[in-house]
C-alpha positions as CSV (number, residue, x, y, z in Angstrom):
1,M,-108.9,-193.3,-93.8
2,R,-105.6,-191.6,-94.3
3,Y,-107.5,-188.6,-95.9
4,V,-109.7,-188.2,-92.8
5,K,-106.6,-188.2,-90.5
6,L,-104.9,-185.6,-92.6
7,S,-108.0,-183.4,-92.7
8,A,-108.3,-183.6,-88.9
9,V,-104.6,-182.7,-88.4
10,I,-105.0,-179.7,-90.7
11,L,-108.2,-178.5,-88.9
12,V,-106.6,-178.9,-85.5
13,S,-103.5,-177.0,-86.7
14,L,-105.6,-174.1,-88.0
15,I,-107.5,-173.8,-84.7
16,L,-104.4,-174.0,-82.5
17,A,-102.6,-171.5,-84.7
18,G,-105.4,-169.0,-84.3
19,C,-106.1,-168.9,-88.0
20,T,-109.5,-168.2,-89.3
21,L,-111.2,-170.4,-91.8
22,P,-112.0,-168.7,-95.1
23,F,-115.8,-169.1,-94.6
24,T,-115.7,-167.3,-91.2
25,P,-117.7,-164.1,-91.6
26,K,-115.6,-161.0,-91.0
27,K,-117.1,-158.1,-89.0
28,S,-116.2,-154.4,-88.7
29,A,-116.4,-152.1,-85.7
30,L,-117.5,-148.5,-85.4
31,Q,-117.2,-146.1,-82.5
32,V,-118.8,-142.7,-82.7
33,T,-118.5,-139.8,-80.2
34,S,-119.9,-136.3,-80.4
35,T,-120.3,-133.1,-78.6
36,P,-123.2,-132.5,-78.0
37,K,-124.7,-135.9,-77.8
38,A,-126.3,-137.0,-81.1
39,T,-128.6,-139.6,-82.7
40,V,-126.6,-142.0,-85.0
41,F,-127.9,-143.2,-88.3
42,L,-126.2,-145.7,-90.7
43,D,-127.6,-145.7,-94.2
44,G,-130.7,-143.9,-92.9
45,K,-131.4,-146.5,-90.2
46,H,-131.4,-145.3,-86.5
47,V,-128.7,-147.4,-84.7
48,G,-128.3,-145.5,-81.4
49,Q,-127.0,-142.5,-79.6
50,T,-123.5,-141.2,-79.0
51,P,-121.3,-142.5,-77.5
52,F,-122.0,-145.3,-80.0
53,F,-120.1,-148.6,-80.4
54,D,-120.9,-151.7,-82.6
55,D,-118.4,-154.4,-83.4
56,K,-120.7,-156.6,-85.4
57,L,-121.2,-154.5,-88.6
58,K,-120.7,-155.9,-92.1
59,P,-117.7,-154.4,-93.9
60,G,-118.7,-151.9,-96.7
61,D,-119.6,-148.4,-97.5
62,Y,-122.1,-146.5,-95.4
63,T,-123.6,-143.1,-95.0
64,L,-123.1,-141.9,-91.4
65,K,-125.4,-139.2,-90.1
66,L,-125.4,-137.5,-86.7
67,V,-128.4,-135.5,-85.6
68,P,-127.4,-133.4,-82.5
69,E,-129.6,-133.3,-79.4
70,D,-130.2,-129.5,-79.5
71,P,-133.2,-128.0,-77.7
72,T,-132.6,-124.7,-79.5
73,G,-132.7,-126.2,-83.0
74,N,-129.7,-124.2,-84.1
75,L,-127.3,-127.1,-84.7
76,P,-127.3,-128.8,-88.1
77,S,-127.0,-132.5,-88.6
78,W,-123.7,-133.8,-90.0
79,E,-123.3,-136.5,-92.6
80,T,-120.4,-138.3,-94.3
81,K,-119.5,-141.4,-96.2
82,I,-117.5,-144.0,-94.3
83,K,-115.9,-147.3,-95.4
84,L,-115.8,-150.0,-92.7
85,S,-113.2,-152.6,-93.3
86,A,-113.2,-156.2,-91.9
87,Q,-111.6,-156.6,-88.5
88,I,-110.8,-152.9,-88.2
89,L,-112.2,-150.4,-85.7
90,S,-113.2,-147.1,-87.4
91,V,-113.5,-144.2,-85.0
92,V,-115.5,-141.0,-85.6
93,N,-115.3,-138.0,-83.3
94,R,-117.3,-134.9,-84.1
95,E,-117.7,-131.5,-82.4
96,I,-121.0,-130.1,-83.8
97,A,-121.4,-126.3,-84.0
98,A,-123.8,-123.9,-85.6
99,T,-121.6,-123.6,-88.8
100,D,-119.3,-125.9,-90.7
101,A,-116.4,-123.5,-90.0
102,D,-117.0,-123.8,-86.2
103,S,-117.4,-127.6,-86.4
104,S,-114.5,-130.0,-86.3
105,G,-113.7,-133.7,-86.0
106,E,-111.7,-136.6,-87.1
107,I,-112.2,-140.0,-88.6
108,L,-109.7,-142.7,-87.9
């Protein structure tokens, strides 16, 4: 009986302290913006359009690919490796141009 009371006290203390239990799955968040708008792929899977936001991704290494909406067909797609960490928002902003030299962006 004493063990049950101690377990209950510890559990309530963790909840009230805002601590997470070790078995609670951790998620990552990703935000992607681009000019022009683009289709977003993670590991080859279509996940949406820019502006893109998802806060329920598994932590890990991904390949991020942006395919710009370009009626002229002159803009190349852009691809990079990205590591998503648990409980962290990763932000990607990309300005897509006809050449790599004219393109720019940042990953935070």
